[in-house]
Backbone as ProteinMPNN parsed JSONL, in Angstrom:
{"seq_chain_A": "DLRHLVSVGGTKGVNNFCGAYLNHGRNCRDAVIDSHPASNYFIVIGNTAECVGQASTPKDGFISQGLNTIFEDNTVIGALTTSLTIESYAATGFTNTVSINNLKCFMSGKGSSGKTANIKVSTKSASIIDGINISGVETDGGMEFAVQIGAEVGSIKNVNICDNTKLTSSTYGIYLMTSGSNTIDGINVRKNSVYGNCSAAIMLVGIAKSIIAPIITQTPNY", "coords_chain_A": {"N_chain_A": [[-3.302, -4.734, -18.395], [-4.419, -4.296, -15.999], [-5.407, -2.96, -12.868], [-6.882, -4.148, -10.705], [-8.44, -7.414, -10.965], [-11.004, -7.945, -9.797], [-13.048, -5.683, -8.152], [-14.733, -4.287, -5.35], [-16.9, -1.961, -3.539], [-17.443, 0.99, -3.433], [-18.061, 4.531, -3.433], [-20.652, 5.372, -3.283], [-22.563, 4.052, -1.816], [-22.959, 0.948, 0.146], [-21.664, -1.981, -0.978], [-23.468, -5.049, -0.529], [-23.44, -8.353, 0.042], [-21.681, -9.273, -1.868], [-19.927, -11.319, -4.32], [-16.857, -13.298, -5.334], [-16.143, -15.629, -7.677], [-14.37, -18.38, -8.704], [-12.299, -17.291, -10.382], [-9.359, -16.382, -12.275], [-6.688, -14.757, -12.028], [-3.837, -12.73, -13.222], [-0.494, -10.888, -12.668], [-1.481, -8.299, -12.171], [-1.56, -4.776, -11.473], [-1.99, -4.206, -8.712], [-3.689, -5.781, -5.803], [-5.152, -8.845, -6.684], [-7.897, -9.635, -6.299], [-10.0, -7.197, -4.608], [-11.438, -5.545, -1.95], [-13.051, -2.508, -1.034], [-13.474, -0.393, 1.981], [-16.426, 0.048, 2.021], [-18.036, -2.333, 1.817], [-19.678, -5.398, 2.502], [-20.117, -8.559, 3.678], [-18.358, -9.771, 1.624], [-17.754, -12.377, -0.461], [-15.478, -14.664, -1.343], [-14.444, -17.232, -3.267], [-12.645, -20.11, -4.464], [-10.761, -18.583, -6.188], [-7.748, -17.836, -8.126], [-4.72, -16.037, -7.702], [-2.225, -14.98, -9.47], [0.861, -13.792, -8.714], [3.335, -13.536, -9.741], [5.826, -11.721, -11.612], [4.604, -9.271, -11.213], [3.856, -5.95, -10.887], [6.541, -3.482, -10.309], [6.277, -2.429, -7.759], [5.101, -4.371, -5.966], [1.782, -5.562, -4.489], [-0.848, -7.179, -3.105], [-1.948, -10.382, -3.068], [-4.705, -10.929, -2.667], [-7.101, -8.487, -1.028], [-8.956, -7.292, 1.753], [-11.087, -4.737, 2.868], [-13.342, -4.285, 4.054], [-16.298, -5.428, 5.885], [-17.239, -8.467, 7.296], [-15.79, -10.662, 6.076], [-15.226, -13.519, 3.803], [-13.366, -16.008, 2.766], [-12.645, -18.861, 0.932], [-11.05, -21.626, -0.005], [-8.967, -20.619, -1.889], [-6.087, -19.603, -3.882], [-2.826, -18.324, -3.906], [-0.154, -17.268, -5.865], [3.331, -16.604, -5.772], [3.349, -14.277, -4.31], [4.796, -11.228, -3.273], [4.752, -9.408, -1.157], [2.421, -9.604, 0.599], [0.053, -12.264, 0.767], [-2.718, -12.44, 1.528], [-4.402, -10.04, 2.72], [-6.303, -8.457, 5.283], [-7.897, -5.596, 6.308], [-9.452, -4.004, 8.722], [-11.561, -1.439, 8.365], [-13.988, -0.73, 9.418], [-16.65, 1.423, 10.498], [-16.92, 3.074, 13.822], [-18.666, 1.154, 16.178], [-19.545, -0.841, 14.735], [-19.267, -4.518, 14.201], [-16.86, -6.595, 12.947], [-16.318, -9.677, 11.178], [-14.01, -12.382, 10.323], [-13.198, -14.742, 8.108], [-11.177, -17.597, 6.977], [-10.388, -20.11, 4.931], [-8.823, -22.892, 3.908], [-6.7, -21.878, 2.405], [-4.102, -21.509, -0.112], [-0.695, -20.823, -0.467], [1.914, -20.188, -2.615], [5.264, -20.125, -3.425], [5.949, -17.73, -2.066], [7.253, -14.557, -1.323], [9.685, -14.813, -2.185], [12.892, -13.751, -3.044], [12.219, -11.107, -2.551], [12.761, -7.979, -0.595], [10.864, -6.771, 0.89], [9.164, -8.562, 2.177], [6.352, -9.529, 4.097], [3.897, -11.074, 5.297], [1.945, -14.009, 4.857], [-0.801, -14.073, 5.594], [-2.33, -11.474, 6.855], [-4.026, -9.783, 9.219], [-5.611, -7.089, 10.239], [-6.559, -4.216, 12.534], [-7.693, -1.281, 11.385], [-9.482, 1.011, 12.388], [-11.444, 2.089, 15.109], [-13.527, 0.091, 15.464], [-14.484, -3.167, 16.441], [-12.965, -6.294, 15.801], [-14.527, -9.332, 16.054], [-14.205, -12.438, 15.956], [-12.021, -14.247, 14.436], [-11.179, -16.819, 12.052], [-9.227, -19.152, 10.904], [-8.124, -21.55, 9.051], [-7.043, -24.883, 7.546], [-4.862, -23.722, 6.14], [-2.067, -23.633, 4.031], [1.22, -22.9, 3.217], [4.355, -21.82, 1.489], [7.573, -20.804, 0.788], [9.348, -17.575, 1.914], [8.216, -15.836, 3.642], [8.076, -13.392, 6.23], [6.189, -13.88, 8.354], [3.773, -16.371, 8.925], [1.178, -16.078, 9.626], [-0.23, -13.265, 10.514], [-1.482, -11.245, 13.139], [-2.942, -8.171, 14.245], [-3.956, -6.198, 16.563], [-4.293, -3.257, 16.166], [-5.983, -0.404, 16.106], [-8.274, -0.839, 16.767], [-9.615, -3.321, 19.029], [-9.649, -6.881, 19.349], [-11.241, -9.839, 19.353], [-11.68, -13.343, 20.144], [-9.935, -15.397, 18.565], [-9.374, -17.79, 16.418], [-7.008, -20.094, 15.187], [-6.431, -22.845, 13.86], [-5.802, -26.116, 12.871], [-4.086, -25.977, 10.591], [-1.905, -27.182, 8.44], [0.719, -26.629, 7.155], [2.73, -23.971, 7.864], [4.759, -21.745, 6.737], [7.62, -19.947, 7.605], [10.068, -17.069, 8.135], [10.651, -15.752, 10.34], [8.312, -15.492, 12.565], [6.068, -17.757, 12.979], [3.361, -17.732, 13.711], [2.097, -14.734, 14.422], [0.827, -12.292, 16.918], [-0.17, -9.31, 17.9], [-0.467, -6.257, 19.896], [-1.489, -2.828, 20.235], [-1.071, -0.018, 22.012], [-3.698, 0.631, 24.09], [-5.457, -1.391, 23.256], [-6.547, -4.951, 22.991], [-6.234, -8.432, 22.452], [-8.476, -10.914, 22.978], [-9.268, -13.989, 23.822], [-7.825, -16.45, 22.533], [-7.364, -18.92, 20.441], [-5.263, -21.516, 19.502], [-4.597, -24.18, 17.719], [-3.24, -27.38, 16.815], [-1.39, -26.736, 14.695], [1.146, -26.767, 12.273], [4.442, -25.595, 11.86], [6.715, -24.47, 9.769], [10.409, -24.054, 8.817], [13.207, -21.856, 9.453], [12.593, -20.148, 11.796], [12.339, -17.862, 14.428], [10.406, -18.54, 16.453], [7.505, -20.715, 16.798], [5.21, -19.521, 17.559], [4.248, -16.246, 18.524], [3.521, -13.807, 20.936], [3.002, -10.233, 21.452], [2.154, -7.879, 23.281], [-0.987, -7.149, 24.919], [-3.121, -9.628, 25.93], [-5.687, -11.955, 26.341], [-7.112, -15.012, 27.894], [-5.798, -17.585, 26.633], [-5.286, -20.276, 24.578], [-3.182, -22.593, 23.52], [-2.261, -25.351, 22.813], [-1.175, -27.322, 20.977], [1.32, -27.229, 19.03], [3.457, -27.677, 16.286], [6.79, -27.342, 15.21], [8.926, -27.447, 12.607], [12.184, -27.057, 11.84], [14.789, -25.924, 9.358], [13.639, -25.796, 6.922]], "CA_chain_A": [[-2.784, -3.732, -17.618], [-5.219, -3.975, -14.743], [-5.009, -2.725, -11.508], [-7.513, -5.267, -10.096], [-9.282, -8.066, -11.728], [-12.208, -7.611, -9.242], [-13.114, -4.616, -7.143], [-16.065, -3.745, -4.812], [-16.966, -1.077, -2.396], [-17.249, 2.395, -4.043], [-18.198, 5.959, -2.788], [-22.042, 5.656, -3.365], [-23.223, 3.256, -0.918], [-22.39, -0.247, 0.699], [-21.984, -3.134, -1.392], [-23.591, -6.061, 0.189], [-23.485, -9.658, -0.347], [-20.997, -9.477, -3.305], [-18.948, -12.618, -4.546], [-16.011, -13.445, -6.428], [-16.026, -17.186, -7.522], [-13.715, -19.123, -9.743], [-11.557, -16.408, -11.2], [-7.752, -16.542, -12.238], [-6.064, -13.138, -12.441], [-2.438, -12.417, -13.055], [0.254, -9.871, -13.173], [-2.17, -7.058, -11.958], [-0.806, -3.709, -10.796], [-2.223, -4.334, -7.163], [-4.134, -7.061, -5.695], [-6.102, -9.48, -7.981], [-9.225, -9.103, -5.884], [-9.885, -6.189, -3.784], [-12.586, -4.8, -1.565], [-12.949, -1.318, -0.186], [-14.383, -0.465, 3.314], [-17.848, 0.076, 1.621], [-18.389, -3.606, 1.224], [-20.229, -6.1, 3.572], [-20.162, -9.984, 3.322], [-17.627, -10.081, 0.597], [-17.506, -13.885, -0.338], [-14.319, -15.001, -2.242], [-14.446, -18.554, -3.29], [-12.209, -20.663, -5.623], [-9.832, -17.944, -7.132], [-6.322, -17.904, -8.076], [-3.995, -14.867, -7.788], [-0.884, -14.992, -9.889], [1.57, -12.347, -8.652], [4.515, -13.614, -10.546], [5.693, -10.806, -12.76], [3.645, -8.371, -10.927], [4.509, -4.609, -11.201], [7.602, -3.292, -9.598], [5.954, -2.24, -6.34], [3.875, -5.37, -5.828], [0.906, -5.366, -3.258], [-1.195, -8.219, -2.409], [-2.873, -11.246, -3.697], [-6.228, -10.613, -2.242], [-7.142, -7.657, -0.029], [-10.364, -7.103, 1.937], [-11.221, -3.799, 3.985], [-14.973, -4.143, 4.453], [-16.89, -5.953, 6.733], [-17.443, -9.95, 7.474], [-15.215, -11.216, 4.752], [-15.35, -14.872, 3.726], [-12.259, -16.579, 1.935], [-12.716, -20.184, 0.891], [-10.442, -22.48, -1.31], [-8.409, -19.855, -2.701], [-4.854, -19.844, -4.08], [-2.083, -17.16, -4.384], [1.058, -17.813, -6.277], [4.217, -15.574, -6.087], [3.105, -12.747, -3.723], [6.24, -10.683, -2.735], [4.518, -8.706, 0.274], [1.328, -10.256, 1.392], [-0.732, -12.912, -0.038], [-3.919, -12.052, 1.932], [-4.518, -8.878, 3.528], [-7.381, -8.211, 5.825], [-7.767, -4.436, 7.117], [-10.846, -3.547, 9.098], [-11.817, 0.15, 8.544], [-15.35, -0.476, 9.817], [-16.812, 2.689, 11.284], [-17.227, 2.707, 15.201], [-20.125, 0.561, 16.635], [-19.905, -1.997, 13.897], [-18.502, -5.548, 14.52], [-16.402, -7.174, 11.969], [-15.543, -11.074, 11.491], [-13.05, -12.777, 9.224], [-13.062, -16.502, 7.752], [-10.309, -17.806, 5.891], [-10.264, -21.707, 5.011], [-8.16, -23.766, 2.767], [-5.98, -20.913, 1.413], [-2.9, -22.212, -0.462], [0.146, -19.804, -0.931], [2.986, -20.921, -3.16], [6.459, -19.335, -3.95], [5.666, -16.493, -1.397], [8.17, -13.751, -0.592], [10.933, -15.196, -2.742], [13.474, -12.689, -3.85], [11.978, -9.839, -1.942], [13.33, -7.368, 0.666], [9.673, -6.163, 1.789], [8.218, -9.615, 2.546], [5.796, -9.482, 5.391], [3.086, -12.29, 5.851], [1.078, -14.723, 3.901], [-2.027, -13.664, 5.997], [-2.105, -10.353, 7.661], [-5.272, -9.345, 9.727], [-5.463, -5.962, 11.352], [-7.706, -3.396, 12.603], [-7.514, 0.045, 11.137], [-10.223, 1.683, 12.877], [-11.589, 1.535, 16.402], [-14.199, -0.876, 15.61], [-13.885, -4.534, 16.871], [-13.155, -7.608, 14.974], [-15.034, -10.467, 17.025], [-14.231, -13.644, 15.362], [-11.127, -14.471, 13.144], [-11.068, -18.158, 12.124], [-8.305, -19.313, 10.046], [-7.828, -23.08, 9.106], [-6.734, -25.408, 6.52], [-4.041, -22.975, 5.365], [-0.803, -24.385, 3.585], [1.984, -22.038, 2.514], [5.663, -22.222, 1.49], [8.282, -19.516, 0.585], [10.201, -16.905, 2.778], [7.601, -14.651, 4.26], [8.353, -13.219, 7.813], [5.165, -14.399, 9.332], [2.81, -17.257, 8.092], [0.129, -15.468, 9.967], [0.252, -12.029, 11.53], [-2.784, -10.727, 13.743], [-2.502, -6.935, 14.843], [-4.958, -5.066, 17.188], [-3.567, -1.886, 16.046], [-6.478, 0.789, 16.28], [-9.22, -1.451, 17.59], [-9.391, -4.685, 19.863], [-9.819, -8.18, 18.49], [-11.972, -10.9, 20.034], [-12.043, -14.683, 19.598], [-9.375, -15.745, 17.444], [-8.951, -19.287, 16.039], [-6.171, -20.632, 14.322], [-6.557, -24.269, 14.005], [-5.792, -27.167, 11.941], [-3.212, -25.734, 9.564], [-1.084, -28.053, 8.002], [1.951, -26.202, 6.671], [2.853, -22.617, 7.832], [6.189, -21.594, 6.508], [8.002, -18.543, 8.14], [11.559, -16.837, 8.551], [10.712, -14.888, 11.665], [7.638, -15.907, 13.522], [5.074, -18.614, 12.363], [2.104, -17.137, 13.845], [2.312, -13.511, 15.173], [-0.177, -11.618, 17.358], [0.45, -8.218, 18.575], [-1.504, -5.357, 20.162], [-1.085, -1.582, 20.118], [-1.684, 0.998, 22.838], [-4.68, -0.27, 25.011], [-5.95, -2.381, 22.42], [-6.414, -6.222, 23.452], [-6.584, -9.454, 21.979], [-9.235, -11.555, 23.995], [-9.586, -15.219, 23.378], [-6.866, -16.821, 21.425], [-7.263, -20.349, 20.439], [-4.16, -21.921, 18.331], [-4.458, -25.602, 18.018], [-2.97, -28.353, 15.712], [-0.705, -26.177, 13.376], [2.415, -27.118, 11.953], [5.127, -24.448, 11.349], [7.991, -24.912, 9.045], [11.161, -22.82, 8.505], [14.283, -21.249, 10.568], [11.904, -19.128, 12.351], [12.433, -17.756, 15.87], [9.216, -19.166, 17.295], [6.306, -20.979, 16.192], [4.054, -18.503, 17.891], [4.891, -15.067, 19.224], [2.623, -12.825, 21.307], [3.46, -9.002, 21.758], [1.187, -6.844, 23.938], [-2.182, -7.369, 25.888], [-3.84, -10.578, 25.258], [-6.324, -12.496, 27.579], [-7.635, -16.31, 27.655], [-4.969, -18.072, 25.637], [-5.242, -21.702, 24.382], [-2.108, -22.931, 22.518], [-1.662, -26.707, 23.351], [-0.292, -28.082, 20.093], [2.105, -26.417, 17.725], [4.583, -28.468, 15.856], [7.782, -26.629, 14.695], [9.828, -28.291, 11.936], [13.304, -26.122, 11.2], [15.386, -26.283, 8.14], [12.849, -26.102, 5.576]], "C_chain_A": [[-3.668, -3.294, -16.481], [-4.713, -3.793, -13.536], [-5.483, -3.965, -10.422], [-8.322, -6.097, -11.064], [-10.678, -7.997, -11.336], [-12.136, -6.658, -8.115], [-14.399, -4.381, -6.726], [-15.978, -2.89, -3.704], [-16.617, 0.335, -2.923], [-17.633, 3.45, -3.111], [-19.732, 6.114, -2.887], [-22.84, 4.813, -2.859], [-22.334, 2.003, -0.605], [-22.696, -1.381, -0.186], [-22.294, -4.432, -0.388], [-23.847, -7.47, -0.28], [-22.914, -9.828, -1.755], [-20.237, -10.805, -3.116], [-17.913, -12.37, -5.583], [-15.613, -14.882, -6.646], [-15.091, -17.44, -8.853], [-12.835, -18.313, -10.776], [-9.993, -16.705, -11.144], [-7.286, -15.24, -12.869], [-4.386, -13.167, -12.196], [-1.647, -11.367, -13.486], [-0.389, -8.445, -12.954], [-1.246, -6.135, -11.118], [-0.97, -3.596, -9.123], [-2.928, -5.542, -7.126], [-5.213, -7.358, -6.491], [-7.455, -9.195, -7.86], [-9.146, -8.213, -4.673], [-11.251, -5.719, -3.349], [-12.452, -3.731, -0.638], [-13.763, -1.208, 1.04], [-15.637, -0.424, 3.111], [-18.372, -1.257, 1.255], [-18.711, -4.378, 2.84], [-20.706, -7.56, 3.201], [-19.466, -10.138, 2.026], [-17.381, -11.572, 0.394], [-16.59, -14.249, -1.577], [-13.911, -16.55, -2.191], [-13.671, -19.274, -4.624], [-11.293, -19.919, -6.498], [-8.433, -18.222, -6.982], [-5.788, -16.608, -8.459], [-2.658, -15.353, -8.085], [0.109, -13.643, -9.715], [2.858, -12.36, -9.2], [4.802, -12.664, -11.592], [4.677, -9.613, -12.536], [4.406, -7.14, -10.961], [5.606, -4.457, -9.993], [7.527, -2.911, -8.019], [4.729, -3.114, -6.038], [3.17, -5.367, -4.556], [0.561, -6.808, -2.852], [-1.792, -9.27, -3.388], [-4.239, -11.002, -3.745], [-5.97, -9.521, -0.999], [-8.671, -7.377, 0.229], [-10.445, -5.678, 2.957], [-12.338, -3.486, 4.489], [-15.237, -5.144, 5.642], [-17.289, -7.537, 6.436], [-17.107, -10.381, 6.151], [-14.988, -12.744, 4.827], [-14.348, -15.357, 2.865], [-12.261, -18.125, 1.911], [-12.058, -20.744, -0.205], [-10.157, -21.545, -2.297], [-7.028, -20.02, -2.796], [-4.063, -18.581, -4.418], [-0.653, -17.737, -4.663], [2.081, -16.595, -6.486], [4.061, -14.398, -5.438], [4.492, -12.404, -3.09], [5.951, -10.007, -1.342], [3.444, -9.48, 1.212], [0.32, -11.052, 0.482], [-2.381, -12.731, 0.122], [-3.907, -11.04, 2.929], [-6.005, -8.483, 3.946], [-7.59, -6.907, 6.704], [-9.207, -4.026, 7.435], [-10.829, -2.138, 9.263], [-13.329, 0.257, 8.894], [-15.62, 0.576, 10.829], [-17.285, 2.083, 12.845], [-18.593, 2.019, 15.623], [-20.336, -0.502, 15.693], [-18.892, -2.961, 14.355], [-18.108, -6.407, 13.282], [-16.127, -8.867, 12.16], [-14.943, -11.336, 10.257], [-13.061, -14.461, 9.251], [-12.267, -16.642, 6.852], [-9.977, -19.422, 6.023], [-9.693, -22.207, 3.704], [-7.369, -22.582, 1.711], [-4.508, -21.54, 1.072], [-1.972, -20.926, -1.186], [1.441, -20.657, -1.291], [4.082, -19.861, -3.568], [6.041, -17.89, -3.31], [6.877, -15.866, -0.887], [9.33, -14.028, -1.244], [11.634, -13.973, -3.669], [12.984, -11.146, -3.457], [12.252, -9.341, -0.727], [12.06, -6.811, 1.572], [8.565, -7.157, 2.144], [7.57, -9.184, 3.881], [5.082, -10.859, 5.845], [2.143, -12.764, 4.891], [-0.394, -14.386, 4.27], [-1.892, -12.605, 6.871], [-3.903, -9.813, 7.883], [-5.033, -8.123, 10.612], [-6.671, -4.829, 11.417], [-7.086, -1.812, 12.312], [-8.325, 1.218, 11.59], [-10.778, 1.225, 14.413], [-12.73, 0.565, 16.592], [-13.554, -2.309, 16.026], [-14.057, -5.438, 16.067], [-13.52, -8.801, 16.068], [-15.28, -11.586, 16.186], [-13.318, -13.675, 14.117], [-10.986, -15.987, 13.188], [-10.211, -18.452, 10.838], [-7.84, -20.92, 10.351], [-7.592, -23.62, 7.788], [-5.777, -24.682, 5.506], [-2.529, -23.802, 5.235], [0.038, -23.195, 2.797], [3.433, -22.685, 2.235], [6.182, -20.755, 0.982], [8.958, -18.909, 1.882], [9.49, -15.821, 3.336], [8.145, -14.811, 5.86], [7.708, -14.019, 8.629], [4.16, -15.134, 8.249], [1.373, -16.535, 8.374], [0.355, -14.264, 10.836], [-1.116, -11.403, 11.941], [-2.518, -9.453, 14.446], [-3.888, -6.408, 15.307], [-4.36, -3.868, 17.152], [-4.358, -0.492, 16.474], [-7.694, 0.241, 16.979], [-9.063, -2.884, 18.122], [-9.927, -5.847, 18.928], [-10.259, -9.091, 19.509], [-12.033, -12.318, 19.227], [-11.484, -15.146, 18.189], [-9.0, -17.345, 17.424], [-8.225, -19.559, 15.081], [-5.697, -21.997, 14.389], [-6.408, -25.038, 12.7], [-5.27, -26.626, 10.604], [-2.105, -26.424, 9.287], [0.374, -27.871, 7.674], [2.0, -24.743, 6.865], [4.354, -22.265, 7.621], [6.508, -19.955, 6.818], [9.67, -18.602, 8.234], [11.83, -16.21, 9.874], [9.906, -15.592, 12.854], [6.331, -16.714, 12.668], [3.732, -18.002, 12.459], [2.21, -16.076, 14.981], [1.209, -12.541, 15.488], [0.456, -10.324, 18.205], [-0.771, -7.103, 18.824], [-0.616, -3.974, 20.148], [-1.875, -0.775, 20.898], [-2.723, 0.092, 23.834], [-5.528, -1.262, 24.542], [-5.774, -3.8, 22.958], [-6.757, -7.186, 22.193], [-7.277, -10.585, 23.032], [-9.796, -12.673, 23.483], [-8.934, -15.791, 22.148], [-6.939, -18.331, 21.529], [-6.43, -21.042, 19.282], [-4.108, -23.431, 18.694], [-4.019, -26.504, 16.573], [-2.364, -27.576, 14.5], [0.575, -26.652, 13.25], [3.291, -26.152, 11.217], [6.395, -24.872, 10.915], [8.835, -23.608, 8.781], [12.104, -22.661, 9.624], [13.9, -20.089, 11.119], [12.343, -19.137, 13.806], [11.67, -18.629, 16.785], [8.09, -19.606, 16.387], [5.105, -19.948, 16.194], [4.831, -17.445, 18.889], [3.613, -14.247, 19.552], [3.422, -11.543, 21.754], [2.375, -8.019, 22.206], [0.33, -7.495, 24.958], [-3.069, -8.37, 25.466], [-4.412, -11.338, 26.806], [-6.822, -13.986, 27.198], [-6.977, -16.752, 26.239], [-4.9, -19.589, 25.687], [-4.386, -22.094, 23.316], [-1.651, -24.44, 22.931], [-0.852, -27.273, 22.519], [-0.069, -27.552, 18.841], [3.081, -27.278, 17.653], [5.536, -27.533, 15.012], [8.883, -27.553, 14.136], [10.984, -27.148, 11.325], [13.838, -26.779, 10.061], [14.506, -26.408, 7.147], [13.403, -25.717, 4.414]], "O_chain_A": [[-3.683, -2.138, -16.057], [-3.701, -4.366, -13.132], [-4.775, -4.548, -9.601], [-8.89, -5.499, -11.977], [-11.558, -7.982, -12.197], [-11.293, -6.774, -7.226], [-15.267, -4.252, -7.589], [-15.046, -3.025, -2.912], [-15.464, 0.747, -2.795], [-17.5, 3.193, -1.915], [-20.097, 7.216, -2.48], [-23.944, 4.715, -3.395], [-21.167, 1.949, -0.993], [-23.853, -1.799, -0.228], [-21.455, -4.785, 0.441], [-24.674, -7.542, -1.188], [-23.519, -10.402, -2.66], [-19.966, -11.299, -2.021], [-17.977, -11.524, -6.475], [-14.794, -15.377, -5.871], [-15.147, -16.737, -9.862], [-12.71, -18.721, -11.931], [-9.447, -17.185, -10.15], [-7.51, -14.831, -14.008], [-3.831, -13.557, -11.169], [-1.919, -10.836, -14.563], [0.126, -7.476, -13.511], [-0.406, -6.518, -10.304], [-0.174, -2.984, -8.41], [-2.926, -6.326, -8.074], [-6.038, -6.56, -6.936], [-8.17, -8.713, -8.738], [-8.315, -8.438, -3.793], [-12.137, -5.504, -4.177], [-11.855, -3.881, 0.427], [-14.75, -1.938, 1.135], [-16.272, -0.889, 4.057], [-19.191, -1.291, 0.336], [-18.22, -4.088, 3.93], [-21.663, -7.691, 2.438], [-20.147, -10.755, 1.206], [-16.662, -12.041, 1.276], [-17.015, -14.106, -2.723], [-13.216, -17.041, -1.302], [-14.085, -19.0, -5.751], [-10.965, -20.469, -7.55], [-7.936, -18.731, -5.977], [-6.271, -16.027, -9.431], [-1.982, -15.991, -7.279], [0.085, -12.668, -10.466], [3.531, -11.33, -9.187], [4.045, -12.713, -12.561], [4.047, -9.078, -13.448], [5.628, -7.241, -11.066], [5.583, -5.126, -8.96], [8.452, -3.042, -7.217], [3.586, -2.68, -5.892], [3.827, -5.187, -3.53], [1.4, -7.566, -2.364], [-2.099, -8.895, -4.52], [-4.864, -10.88, -4.799], [-5.027, -9.563, -0.209], [-9.504, -7.247, -0.669], [-9.675, -5.724, 3.917], [-12.473, -2.556, 5.284], [-14.283, -5.593, 6.277], [-17.656, -7.801, 5.291], [-17.92, -10.473, 5.232], [-14.574, -13.215, 5.886], [-14.64, -14.895, 1.762], [-11.853, -18.674, 2.935], [-12.411, -20.421, -1.34], [-10.782, -21.475, -3.356], [-6.533, -20.598, -1.828], [-4.587, -17.777, -5.189], [-0.07, -18.505, -3.898], [1.778, -15.678, -7.251], [4.608, -13.41, -5.926], [5.178, -13.229, -2.485], [6.81, -10.036, -0.462], [3.665, -9.865, 2.36], [-0.19, -10.488, -0.486], [-3.178, -12.829, -0.81], [-3.355, -11.271, 4.005], [-6.837, -8.215, 3.08], [-7.457, -7.102, 7.913], [-10.027, -3.751, 6.559], [-10.185, -1.61, 10.169], [-13.895, 1.323, 8.656], [-14.964, 0.661, 11.867], [-17.832, 0.999, 13.051], [-19.624, 2.577, 15.247], [-21.382, -1.135, 15.838], [-17.824, -2.573, 14.828], [-19.015, -6.91, 12.619], [-15.745, -9.278, 13.255], [-15.219, -10.705, 9.237], [-12.952, -15.199, 10.23], [-12.403, -15.962, 5.836], [-9.422, -19.916, 7.005], [-10.13, -21.897, 2.596], [-7.501, -22.517, 0.489], [-3.832, -22.026, 1.979], [-2.344, -20.237, -2.136], [1.937, -21.535, -0.586], [3.719, -18.778, -4.028], [5.818, -16.956, -4.081], [7.564, -16.487, -0.076], [10.246, -13.338, -0.797], [11.15, -13.417, -4.654], [13.392, -10.155, -4.063], [12.065, -10.052, 0.261], [12.199, -6.47, 2.747], [7.393, -6.852, 2.363], [8.222, -8.531, 4.696], [5.62, -11.631, 6.64], [1.564, -11.976, 4.143], [-1.222, -14.396, 3.359], [-1.189, -12.887, 7.842], [-4.732, -9.558, 7.01], [-4.318, -8.183, 11.613], [-7.51, -4.632, 10.538], [-6.166, -1.308, 12.955], [-7.969, 2.348, 11.259], [-10.541, 0.093, 14.833], [-12.973, 0.179, 17.735], [-12.348, -2.547, 15.956], [-15.152, -5.577, 15.523], [-12.666, -9.1, 16.903], [-16.396, -11.771, 15.699], [-13.666, -13.264, 13.01], [-10.689, -16.491, 14.271], [-10.565, -17.954, 9.769], [-7.389, -21.404, 11.389], [-7.903, -22.905, 6.836], [-5.811, -24.912, 4.297], [-1.998, -24.439, 6.145], [-0.475, -22.622, 1.836], [3.719, -23.817, 2.625], [5.452, -19.779, 0.807], [9.129, -19.643, 2.855], [10.139, -14.795, 3.541], [8.484, -15.812, 6.491], [8.242, -14.748, 9.465], [3.828, -14.719, 7.139], [0.535, -16.426, 7.479], [1.101, -14.322, 11.813], [-1.863, -11.052, 11.028], [-1.757, -9.608, 15.402], [-4.814, -6.22, 14.519], [-3.879, -3.428, 18.196], [-3.753, 0.421, 17.037], [-8.149, 0.968, 17.861], [-8.274, -3.602, 17.507], [-10.557, -5.644, 17.89], [-9.625, -9.114, 20.564], [-12.333, -12.45, 18.04], [-12.083, -15.273, 17.121], [-8.422, -17.946, 18.33], [-8.676, -19.311, 13.963], [-4.631, -22.273, 14.939], [-6.839, -24.627, 11.623], [-5.933, -26.794, 9.58], [-1.176, -26.202, 10.064], [1.186, -28.777, 7.861], [1.321, -24.11, 6.058], [5.124, -22.602, 8.52], [5.857, -18.994, 6.408], [10.387, -19.596, 8.351], [12.931, -16.137, 10.419], [10.436, -16.122, 13.83], [5.739, -16.129, 11.76], [3.042, -17.774, 11.465], [2.367, -16.355, 16.17], [0.638, -11.967, 14.561], [1.395, -10.398, 18.997], [-1.793, -7.053, 18.14], [0.613, -3.945, 20.074], [-3.089, -0.673, 20.721], [-2.431, -1.036, 24.229], [-6.252, -1.928, 25.282], [-4.669, -3.925, 23.485], [-7.38, -6.84, 21.189], [-6.541, -11.089, 23.88], [-10.759, -12.552, 22.726], [-9.36, -15.665, 21.0], [-6.621, -18.927, 22.557], [-6.937, -21.112, 18.162], [-3.661, -23.853, 19.76], [-4.472, -26.247, 15.457], [-2.824, -27.776, 13.375], [1.131, -26.975, 14.299], [3.0, -25.854, 10.058], [7.115, -25.58, 11.619], [8.377, -22.482, 8.588], [11.888, -23.248, 10.684], [14.597, -19.076, 11.051], [12.67, -20.178, 14.376], [12.157, -19.308, 17.688], [7.771, -18.978, 15.377], [4.333, -19.628, 15.291], [5.698, -17.683, 19.73], [2.764, -14.004, 18.695], [4.458, -11.721, 22.395], [1.758, -7.393, 21.345], [0.799, -8.29, 25.772], [-3.864, -8.037, 24.587], [-3.879, -11.332, 27.915], [-6.936, -14.131, 25.981], [-7.374, -16.457, 25.112], [-4.506, -20.153, 26.708], [-4.809, -21.953, 22.168], [-0.523, -24.545, 23.414], [0.181, -27.774, 22.962], [-0.829, -27.41, 17.883], [3.631, -27.71, 18.666], [4.999, -26.941, 14.076], [9.607, -28.262, 14.834], [10.645, -26.423, 10.389], [13.524, -27.922, 9.729], [14.731, -27.357, 6.396], [12.823, -25.935, 3.351]]}, "name": "protein", "num_of_chains": 1, "seq": "DLRHLVSVGGTKGVNNFCGAYLNHGRNCRDAVIDSHPASNYFIVIGNTAECVGQASTPKDGFISQGLNTIFEDNTVIGALTTSLTIESYAATGFTNTVSINNLKCFMSGKGSSGKTANIKVSTKSASIIDGINISGVETDGGMEFAVQIGAEVGSIKNVNICDNTKLTSSTYGIYLMTSGSNTIDGINVRKNSVYGNCSAAIMLVGIAKSIIAPIITQTPNY"}
């Protein structure tokens, strides 16, 4: 009856350069692997999160709220809300980065009315995310968004969503949005394949600059 299999970032200081490697967690009450805002360079490699049979109010496969998160070669099975959530709560003056590579998401959002995204990255404080790199991602299932990027409280710079072989979606494959005066500056979307009966392969809502999106393949009727 675990809430998390791995959790870092407490109230008595900052956890720097922590890692979670080659773990397999299932049926946790919340995210299988979780980092709180008081973490910096949290490195997550080779883990599997099974959310099938999770609590009646399921959360995420993985979640990170700290600085400079690195996710490599991880798998999420059966997430009903979000497979991987990155929420930037960094203090003003700090700059955050996000790296997600070779994430596999299976059986996502099936049978859930609260489904959102396989990957969700957002700013929750006035600090800036400078560098979001997402590649090698493969998803299936019925999430509304395969990738959702939100400049909600702080702005975002240098977003690279490239070489993702299978992004499934029921609404928008890649969804980028800003709120208020926040911006997304520098969007590079290349060589992605979006599957599903979604409204658009890529959707941008808000204020953005320097957009490069030359190659997106959309395949309907997944």
